[in-house]
OpenMM code with the backbone's topology and positions (N, CA, C; nanometers):
from openmm import Vec3, app, unit

residues = "MET ARG ARG ILE THR ARG ASN LEU ILE ALA VAL ILE LEU ALA VAL LEU VAL VAL LEU LEU ALA LEU GLY ALA LEU PRO GLY TYR LEU ARG THR GLY ASP PRO TYR TYR LEU THR ALA GLU PRO VAL GLU ASP ARG ASP GLY PRO THR VAL ASN ALA THR GLY LEU SER GLU GLN ARG PHE PRO TYR THR THR ALA ALA VAL GLU ASP GLY ARG SER ASP PRO TYR TRP GLU GLY PRO THR GLY LEU LYS GLU ALA PHE THR HIS SER PRO PHE ASP GLU MET SER GLU LEU ASP GLN ARG ASP ARG ASN ALA ASP GLY THR ASP ALA GLY ALA VAL ASN GLU THR THR ALA TYR VAL THR ASP ASP GLY THR VAL TYR ARG ILE ASP LEU VAL ARG GLU ASP GLU".split()
positions = [
    Vec3(10.8534, 3.0671, -1.9473),
    Vec3(10.9091, 3.1601, -1.8066),
    Vec3(11.0314, 3.2217, -1.8535),
    Vec3(11.0648, 3.3098, -1.7813),
    Vec3(11.1735, 3.4072, -1.8192),
    Vec3(11.3229, 3.3497, -1.7264),
    Vec3(11.4453, 3.3906, -1.7699),
    Vec3(11.5696, 3.3531, -1.6662),
    Vec3(11.5511, 3.3928, -1.5413),
    Vec3(11.5159, 3.5218, -1.5661),
    Vec3(11.5373, 3.5591, -1.3917),
    Vec3(11.4408, 3.5020, -1.3172),
    Vec3(11.3292, 3.5102, -1.3862),
    Vec3(11.2096, 3.4511, -1.2870),
    Vec3(11.2233, 3.3101, -1.2311),
    Vec3(11.2805, 3.2462, -1.3254),
    Vec3(11.3351, 3.1286, -1.3056),
    Vec3(11.3965, 3.1003, -1.1918),
    Vec3(11.5404, 3.1946, -1.1892),
    Vec3(11.6136, 3.1920, -1.0781),
    Vec3(11.5986, 3.2382, -0.9626),
    Vec3(11.4827, 3.3232, -0.9655),
    Vec3(11.4218, 3.3976, -0.8598),
    Vec3(11.3295, 3.3011, -0.7766),
    Vec3(11.2803, 3.2464, -0.8321),
    Vec3(11.2038, 3.1117, -0.7873),
    Vec3(11.2983, 3.0196, -0.7122),
    Vec3(11.4342, 2.9967, -0.7976),
    Vec3(11.5025, 2.8903, -0.7543),
    Vec3(11.5977, 2.9315, -0.5829),
    Vec3(11.5655, 3.0312, -0.6022),
    Vec3(11.6904, 3.0956, -0.4812),
    Vec3(11.5933, 3.0836, -0.3742),
    Vec3(11.4724, 3.1308, -0.3966),
    Vec3(11.3627, 3.1507, -0.3012),
    Vec3(11.3065, 2.9953, -0.2631),
    Vec3(11.2955, 2.9097, -0.2972),
    Vec3(11.2842, 2.7456, -0.2772),
    Vec3(11.4306, 2.7216, -0.2278),
    Vec3(11.5426, 2.7300, -0.2361),
    Vec3(11.6642, 2.6949, -0.1755),
    Vec3(11.6719, 2.7839, -0.0257),
    Vec3(11.5888, 2.9066, -0.0374),
    Vec3(11.6181, 2.9543, 0.1040),
    Vec3(11.5307, 2.9131, 0.1775),
    Vec3(11.4003, 2.8399, 0.1799),
    Vec3(11.3029, 2.7789, 0.2269),
    Vec3(11.3593, 2.6699, 0.2982),
    Vec3(11.4745, 2.5807, 0.1965),
    Vec3(11.5134, 2.4683, 0.2530),
    Vec3(11.5855, 2.4595, 0.3611),
    Vec3(11.6989, 2.5335, 0.3639),
    Vec3(11.7907, 2.5987, 0.4204),
    Vec3(11.6985, 2.6718, 0.5522),
    Vec3(11.5845, 2.6834, 0.5664),
    Vec3(11.5153, 2.7779, 0.6993),
    Vec3(11.4770, 2.6389, 0.7497),
    Vec3(11.4057, 2.5338, 0.6916),
    Vec3(11.3303, 2.4300, 0.7274),
    Vec3(11.4925, 2.3407, 0.8149),
    Vec3(11.5672, 2.3236, 0.6923),
    Vec3(11.6698, 2.2504, 0.8118),
    Vec3(11.7431, 2.2712, 0.8926),
    Vec3(11.7364, 2.4472, 0.9056),
    Vec3(11.7771, 2.4772, 1.0257),
    Vec3(11.6958, 2.4554, 1.1279),
    Vec3(11.5317, 2.4473, 1.1195),
    Vec3(11.4625, 2.4234, 1.2450),
    Vec3(11.4675, 2.2898, 1.2727),
    Vec3(11.4832, 2.1803, 1.1618),
    Vec3(11.4729, 2.0445, 1.2327),
    Vec3(11.6258, 2.0014, 1.2676),
    Vec3(11.7015, 2.0051, 1.2101),
    Vec3(11.8433, 1.9833, 1.2312),
    Vec3(11.9021, 1.9886, 1.4099),
    Vec3(11.8833, 2.1074, 1.4376),
    Vec3(11.9478, 2.1750, 1.5685),
    Vec3(11.8463, 2.0645, 1.6833),
    Vec3(11.7156, 1.9958, 1.6398),
    Vec3(11.7049, 1.8812, 1.7793),
    Vec3(11.7630, 1.7487, 1.7159),
    Vec3(11.8472, 1.7273, 1.6302),
    Vec3(11.9415, 1.6229, 1.6300),
    Vec3(12.0822, 1.5929, 1.6415),
    Vec3(12.1449, 1.7425, 1.6861),
    Vec3(12.2786, 1.7435, 1.7379),
    Vec3(12.2516, 1.7056, 1.8820),
    Vec3(12.3320, 1.6262, 1.9018),
    Vec3(12.3752, 1.5780, 2.0238),
    Vec3(12.5182, 1.6333, 2.0742),
    Vec3(12.5333, 1.7533, 2.0702),
    Vec3(12.6933, 1.8315, 2.1336),
    Vec3(12.6269, 1.9146, 2.2464),
    Vec3(12.6876, 1.9476, 2.3254),
    Vec3(12.7370, 1.9822, 2.4327),
    Vec3(12.6796, 1.8942, 2.5541),
    Vec3(12.6054, 1.9765, 2.6718),
    Vec3(12.6311, 1.9130, 2.7801),
    Vec3(12.4708, 1.8728, 2.7655),
    Vec3(12.4326, 1.7317, 2.8113),
    Vec3(12.3406, 1.6755, 2.8130),
    Vec3(12.2319, 1.7109, 2.9752),
    Vec3(12.1352, 1.7882, 2.9711),
    Vec3(12.0418, 1.8184, 3.0861),
    Vec3(11.9170, 1.7375, 3.0797),
    Vec3(11.8918, 1.6924, 3.2254),
    Vec3(11.7656, 1.6470, 3.2178),
    Vec3(11.6415, 1.7057, 3.3202),
    Vec3(11.5144, 1.6678, 3.3294),
    Vec3(11.4679, 1.7044, 3.4331),
    Vec3(11.4452, 1.5647, 3.5004),
    Vec3(11.4493, 1.5840, 3.6532),
    Vec3(11.4447, 1.4588, 3.7657),
    Vec3(11.3056, 1.5029, 3.8187),
    Vec3(11.2454, 1.3920, 3.8824),
    Vec3(11.1262, 1.3734, 3.9666),
    Vec3(11.1294, 1.3447, 4.0722),
    Vec3(11.1055, 1.3604, 4.2055),
    Vec3(11.1218, 1.2774, 4.3179),
    Vec3(10.9688, 1.3037, 4.4061),
    Vec3(10.9138, 1.2249, 4.4112),
    Vec3(10.7896, 1.2679, 4.5296),
    Vec3(10.8206, 1.3208, 4.6766),
    Vec3(10.7417, 1.4270, 4.7165),
    Vec3(10.8189, 1.4946, 4.8506),
    Vec3(10.7094, 1.4892, 4.9334),
    Vec3(10.7419, 1.4192, 5.0411),
    Vec3(10.6391, 1.3954, 5.1540),
    Vec3(10.5901, 1.5266, 5.2340),
    Vec3(10.6689, 1.6295, 5.2745),
    Vec3(10.6385, 1.7193, 5.3435),
    Vec3(10.6512, 1.8461, 5.3150),
    Vec3(10.6165, 1.8891, 5.1896),
    Vec3(10.6073, 2.0038, 5.1322),
    Vec3(10.4865, 2.0829, 5.1833),
    Vec3(10.5255, 2.1829, 5.2893),
    Vec3(10.3941, 2.2752, 5.2750),
    Vec3(10.3785, 2.3943, 5.2060),
    Vec3(10.4960, 2.4509, 5.1448),
    Vec3(10.4693, 2.5854, 5.0712),
    Vec3(10.3609, 2.5583, 4.9399),
    Vec3(10.3944, 2.6597, 4.8451),
    Vec3(10.3324, 2.6212, 4.7209),
    Vec3(10.3857, 2.5419, 4.6155),
    Vec3(10.2580, 2.4927, 4.5474),
    Vec3(10.3102, 2.4508, 4.4023),
    Vec3(10.2082, 2.4626, 4.2893),
    Vec3(10.3014, 2.4120, 4.2018),
    Vec3(10.2336, 2.4609, 4.0582),
    Vec3(10.1477, 2.3698, 4.0490),
    Vec3(10.0132, 2.3430, 3.9702),
    Vec3(9.9143, 2.2554, 3.9546),
    Vec3(9.9662, 2.1860, 3.8159),
    Vec3(10.0305, 2.0657, 3.8333),
    Vec3(10.0281, 2.0066, 3.7083),
    Vec3(9.9655, 1.8757, 3.6129),
    Vec3(9.8566, 1.9017, 3.6898),
    Vec3(9.7834, 1.7406, 3.6316),
    Vec3(9.7018, 1.7941, 3.5308),
    Vec3(9.7148, 1.7031, 3.4541),
    Vec3(9.6797, 1.7059, 3.3339),
    Vec3(9.7604, 1.8030, 3.1971),
    Vec3(9.9099, 1.8222, 3.2510),
    Vec3(9.9702, 1.8830, 3.1445),
    Vec3(9.9991, 1.8061, 3.0121),
    Vec3(9.9617, 1.8403, 2.9305),
    Vec3(9.9629, 1.7901, 2.7716),
    Vec3(10.1497, 1.7376, 2.7635),
    Vec3(10.1442, 1.5769, 2.6943),
    Vec3(10.3073, 1.5718, 2.6721),
    Vec3(10.3575, 1.6317, 2.5551),
    Vec3(10.2693, 1.6824, 2.4476),
    Vec3(10.3358, 1.7514, 2.3847),
    Vec3(10.4112, 1.8893, 2.4111),
    Vec3(10.3121, 1.9580, 2.5182),
    Vec3(10.3709, 2.0804, 2.5625),
    Vec3(10.4810, 2.0927, 2.6605),
    Vec3(10.4573, 1.9862, 2.7122),
    Vec3(10.5815, 1.9553, 2.8423),
    Vec3(10.6329, 1.8306, 2.8336),
    Vec3(10.6830, 1.7802, 2.7399),
    Vec3(10.7457, 1.6246, 2.7217),
    Vec3(10.8657, 1.6088, 2.8296),
    Vec3(10.9467, 1.6959, 2.8620),
    Vec3(11.0099, 1.6704, 2.9679),
    Vec3(10.9828, 1.6595, 3.0819),
    Vec3(10.8779, 1.7232, 3.1034),
    Vec3(10.8346, 1.7457, 3.2383),
    Vec3(10.7215, 1.6007, 3.2969),
    Vec3(10.6552, 1.5689, 3.1695),
    Vec3(10.5925, 1.4682, 3.1768),
    Vec3(10.6054, 1.3457, 3.1886),
    Vec3(10.7687, 1.3253, 3.1443),
    Vec3(10.8488, 1.2057, 3.1273),
    Vec3(10.9038, 1.2178, 3.2492),
    Vec3(10.9306, 1.3263, 3.3667),
    Vec3(10.9859, 1.3151, 3.4766),
    Vec3(10.9216, 1.2647, 3.5487),
    Vec3(10.7623, 1.3176, 3.5520),
    Vec3(10.7081, 1.2585, 3.6713),
    Vec3(10.6460, 1.1549, 3.6567),
    Vec3(10.6163, 1.0575, 3.5414),
    Vec3(10.5871, 0.9144, 3.4698),
    Vec3(10.7248, 0.8609, 3.5534),
    Vec3(10.8524, 0.8725, 3.4777),
    Vec3(10.9689, 0.7811, 3.5133),
    Vec3(11.0849, 0.8196, 3.5831),
    Vec3(11.0510, 0.9688, 3.6554),
    Vec3(11.1404, 0.9978, 3.7472),
    Vec3(11.2368, 1.0495, 3.6544),
    Vec3(11.2745, 1.0626, 3.5543),
    Vec3(11.3709, 1.1102, 3.4761),
    Vec3(11.3296, 1.1340, 3.3302),
    Vec3(11.3804, 1.2627, 3.2582),
    Vec3(11.3276, 1.2851, 3.1453),
    Vec3(11.4258, 1.2515, 3.0215),
    Vec3(11.3751, 1.2358, 2.9309),
    Vec3(11.4810, 1.1953, 2.7742),
    Vec3(11.5869, 1.3136, 2.7909),
    Vec3(11.7464, 1.2841, 2.7666),
    Vec3(11.8077, 1.3936, 2.7541),
    Vec3(11.7798, 1.4957, 2.6481),
    Vec3(11.8618, 1.6186, 2.6993),
    Vec3(11.8658, 1.7567, 2.6492),
    Vec3(11.9923, 1.8265, 2.6039),
    Vec3(12.0508, 1.7912, 2.4401),
    Vec3(12.1822, 1.8415, 2.4915),
    Vec3(12.1570, 2.0040, 2.4696),
    Vec3(12.2253, 2.0818, 2.5352),
    Vec3(12.2635, 2.2245, 2.4966),
    Vec3(12.3694, 2.2129, 2.3741),
    Vec3(12.3603, 2.3019, 2.2820),
    Vec3(12.4431, 2.3346, 2.1698),
    Vec3(12.5225, 2.4180, 2.2293),
    Vec3(12.7026, 2.3930, 2.1504),
    Vec3(12.7888, 2.4989, 2.2224),
    Vec3(12.7647, 2.6445, 2.1768),
    Vec3(12.6819, 2.6340, 2.0841),
    Vec3(12.6987, 2.7944, 2.0322),
    Vec3(12.5592, 2.8716, 2.0528),
    Vec3(12.4676, 2.8162, 2.1018),
    Vec3(12.3595, 2.8760, 2.1427),
    Vec3(12.2263, 2.8539, 2.0291),
    Vec3(12.2659, 2.8596, 1.9410),
    Vec3(12.2142, 2.8319, 1.8580),
    Vec3(12.0696, 2.7494, 1.8219),
    Vec3(12.0962, 2.6120, 1.8493),
    Vec3(12.0047, 2.5285, 1.9038),
    Vec3(11.8877, 2.5590, 1.9470),
    Vec3(11.9206, 2.6389, 2.0975),
    Vec3(11.7911, 2.6534, 2.1773),
    Vec3(11.6888, 2.7788, 2.1231),
    Vec3(11.7308, 2.8689, 2.0313),
    Vec3(11.6298, 2.9089, 1.9482),
    Vec3(11.5325, 2.8697, 1.8296),
    Vec3(11.5695, 2.7094, 1.8164),
    Vec3(11.4772, 2.6425, 1.7365),
    Vec3(11.4273, 2.5381, 1.7590),
    Vec3(11.4239, 2.4546, 1.8951),
    Vec3(11.4421, 2.3660, 1.9797),
    Vec3(11.3521, 2.3910, 2.0799),
    Vec3(11.2763, 2.3163, 2.1351),
    Vec3(11.2092, 2.2989, 2.2526),
    Vec3(11.3100, 2.2729, 2.3870),
    Vec3(11.3197, 2.2841, 2.4857),
    Vec3(11.4087, 2.3237, 2.5617),
    Vec3(11.3788, 2.2527, 2.7334),
    Vec3(11.4097, 2.1515, 2.8205),
    Vec3(11.3832, 2.1687, 2.9626),
    Vec3(11.3885, 2.3238, 3.0081),
    Vec3(11.4778, 2.3909, 2.9365),
    Vec3(11.4820, 2.5723, 3.0290),
    Vec3(11.3492, 2.5980, 2.9986),
    Vec3(11.2777, 2.5482, 2.8637),
    Vec3(11.1813, 2.6498, 2.8072),
    Vec3(11.0169, 2.6084, 2.9287),
    Vec3(11.0438, 2.4809, 2.9599),
    Vec3(10.9184, 2.3832, 3.0267),
    Vec3(10.8886, 2.4966, 3.1904),
    Vec3(11.0569, 2.4561, 3.2630),
    Vec3(11.1260, 2.5464, 3.3731),
    Vec3(11.0651, 2.6932, 3.3393),
    Vec3(11.0200, 2.7820, 3.2803),
    Vec3(11.0129, 2.9207, 3.2457),
    Vec3(10.8879, 2.9290, 3.2284),
    Vec3(10.8198, 2.8011, 3.1664),
    Vec3(10.6835, 2.8129, 3.1962),
    Vec3(10.5845, 2.7632, 3.3143),
    Vec3(10.6606, 2.7272, 3.3843),
    Vec3(10.6583, 2.6251, 3.4986),
    Vec3(10.6251, 2.7577, 3.6159),
    Vec3(10.7434, 2.8327, 3.5820),
    Vec3(10.7620, 2.9803, 3.6412),
    Vec3(10.6236, 3.0725, 3.6240),
    Vec3(10.6280, 3.0670, 3.5164),
    Vec3(10.4947, 3.1853, 3.4968),
    Vec3(10.3478, 3.1332, 3.5474),
    Vec3(10.3618, 2.9799, 3.5203),
    Vec3(10.2076, 2.9343, 3.5929),
    Vec3(10.2309, 2.9391, 3.7281),
    Vec3(10.3282, 2.9549, 3.7723),
    Vec3(10.3454, 2.9954, 3.9883),
    Vec3(10.3218, 3.1186, 3.9818),
    Vec3(10.3038, 3.2548, 3.8909),
    Vec3(10.2440, 3.3754, 3.9137),
    Vec3(10.1670, 3.4029, 3.9769),
    Vec3(10.1082, 3.4967, 4.0522),
    Vec3(9.9550, 3.4841, 4.1045),
    Vec3(9.9386, 3.6021, 3.9795),
    Vec3(9.7765, 3.6035, 3.9930),
    Vec3(9.7135, 3.7040, 3.8852),
    Vec3(9.7966, 3.8521, 3.9028),
    Vec3(9.8016, 3.8961, 4.0188),
    Vec3(9.8820, 3.9861, 4.0368),
    Vec3(10.0244, 4.0264, 4.0138),
    Vec3(10.1108, 3.8922, 3.9628),
    Vec3(10.2605, 3.9420, 3.8922),
    Vec3(10.3557, 3.8631, 4.0162),
    Vec3(10.2869, 3.8539, 4.1581),
    Vec3(10.3630, 3.8319, 4.2627),
    Vec3(10.3883, 3.6774, 4.2584),
    Vec3(10.5250, 3.6550, 4.2390),
    Vec3(10.5771, 3.5163, 4.2620),
    Vec3(10.5387, 3.4431, 4.3874),
    Vec3(10.4670, 3.2915, 4.3756),
    Vec3(10.4082, 3.2059, 4.4740),
    Vec3(10.5513, 3.1405, 4.5484),
    Vec3(10.6267, 3.1303, 4.4488),
    Vec3(10.7863, 3.0742, 4.5165),
    Vec3(10.7795, 2.9406, 4.4836),
    Vec3(10.6787, 2.8491, 4.4490),
    Vec3(10.7021, 2.7149, 4.3798),
    Vec3(10.8046, 2.7176, 4.2977),
    Vec3(10.8574, 2.7805, 4.2350),
    Vec3(10.9780, 2.7651, 4.1392),
    Vec3(11.0901, 2.8934, 4.1311),
    Vec3(11.1940, 2.8051, 4.1178),
    Vec3(11.2867, 2.9140, 4.0865),
    Vec3(11.3936, 2.8499, 3.9962),
    Vec3(11.5313, 2.8808, 3.9256),
    Vec3(11.5742, 2.8632, 3.8397),
    Vec3(11.6152, 2.6787, 3.7785),
    Vec3(11.6181, 2.6645, 3.8661),
    Vec3(11.6459, 2.4978, 3.8531),
    Vec3(11.5350, 2.4107, 3.9074),
    Vec3(11.4558, 2.4456, 3.9858),
    Vec3(11.3788, 2.3429, 4.0970),
    Vec3(11.2119, 2.4171, 4.0752),
    Vec3(11.1288, 2.3056, 4.1067),
    Vec3(11.0049, 2.3423, 4.0555),
    Vec3(10.9398, 2.2416, 4.1681),
    Vec3(10.8361, 2.2683, 4.2522),
    Vec3(10.7653, 2.1727, 4.2842),
    Vec3(10.6117, 2.1766, 4.2438),
    Vec3(10.5806, 2.0471, 4.2064),
    Vec3(10.4310, 2.0713, 4.1482),
    Vec3(10.3520, 1.9339, 4.1795),
    Vec3(10.2410, 1.9552, 4.1916),
    Vec3(10.1361, 1.8941, 4.2267),
    Vec3(10.0345, 1.7783, 4.1159),
    Vec3(10.0780, 1.6519, 4.1150),
    Vec3(10.0123, 1.5825, 3.9804),
    Vec3(9.9143, 1.4771, 4.0627),
    Vec3(9.7796, 1.4850, 4.0730),
    Vec3(9.7167, 1.4008, 4.0963),
    Vec3(9.7535, 1.3845, 4.2326),
    Vec3(9.7603, 1.4768, 4.2885),
    Vec3(9.7613, 1.4949, 4.4426),
    Vec3(9.9027, 1.4832, 4.5255),
    Vec3(9.9674, 1.4212, 4.4136),
    Vec3(10.1370, 1.3722, 4.4440),
    Vec3(10.2157, 1.5169, 4.4512),
    Vec3(10.2734, 1.5581, 4.5405),
    Vec3(10.3946, 1.6636, 4.5231),
    Vec3(10.5018, 1.6067, 4.4545),
    Vec3(10.5696, 1.6812, 4.3624),
    Vec3(10.7148, 1.6442, 4.2983),
    Vec3(10.8000, 1.7302, 4.3004),
    Vec3(10.9710, 1.7136, 4.3355),
    Vec3(11.0032, 1.8242, 4.2961),
    Vec3(11.0784, 1.7924, 4.2063),
    Vec3(11.0834, 1.8913, 4.0961),
    Vec3(11.1501, 1.8686, 3.9548),
    Vec3(11.2932, 1.9516, 3.9561),
    Vec3(11.3773, 1.9024, 3.9159),
    Vec3(11.5292, 1.9622, 3.9053),
    Vec3(11.5099, 1.9501, 3.7925),
    Vec3(11.5907, 2.0568, 3.7343),
    Vec3(11.6741, 2.0430, 3.5947),
    Vec3(11.8252, 2.0445, 3.6064),
    Vec3(11.8891, 1.8830, 3.6213),
    Vec3(12.0339, 1.8837, 3.6185),
    Vec3(12.0903, 1.8485, 3.4751),
    Vec3(12.2683, 1.8680, 3.5044),
    Vec3(12.3158, 1.8843, 3.3924),
    Vec3(12.4106, 1.7102, 3.4265),
    Vec3(12.4066, 1.6494, 3.3468),
    Vec3(12.5037, 1.4933, 3.4009),
    Vec3(12.5860, 1.4865, 3.2741),
    Vec3(12.7415, 1.4736, 3.2757),
    Vec3(12.7763, 1.4392, 3.1758),
    Vec3(12.8048, 1.2843, 3.1721),
    Vec3(12.8098, 1.2770, 3.0199),
    Vec3(12.8069, 1.1106, 3.0019),
    Vec3(12.9392, 1.0457, 2.9602),
] * unit.nanometer
topology = app.Topology()
chain = topology.addChain("A")
for resn in residues:
    res = topology.addResidue(resn, chain)
    for name in ("N", "CA", "C"):
        topology.addAtom(name, app.Element.getBySymbol(name[0]), res)
């Protein structure tokens, strides 16, 4: 194999390793502010809710943990904003719940705002809050 080809392959492999590290490493960084999703049952909610029965634990790990335990695991927001591009966050889940809250005609039903969502899981209504806590 020619030297140029060997060097090109080495550079391509190095770039792939760096890209894989960028994809995996930010999830392990624990810098910045910790964010949680908290869930509390609500007795007197007459307004709209998002159906959360059967949400996938893989797609909604923070929401399902909050509904089951009252509070999700922490998510540390990175100081530079780079981490959010590579990791799944409670912000992503709130955005997805907001998308599920929209009617077919695109109007907002009102069950979700930026930091609060009302969801129904197996007939129980929960108020999901996105909170930041200093530890």
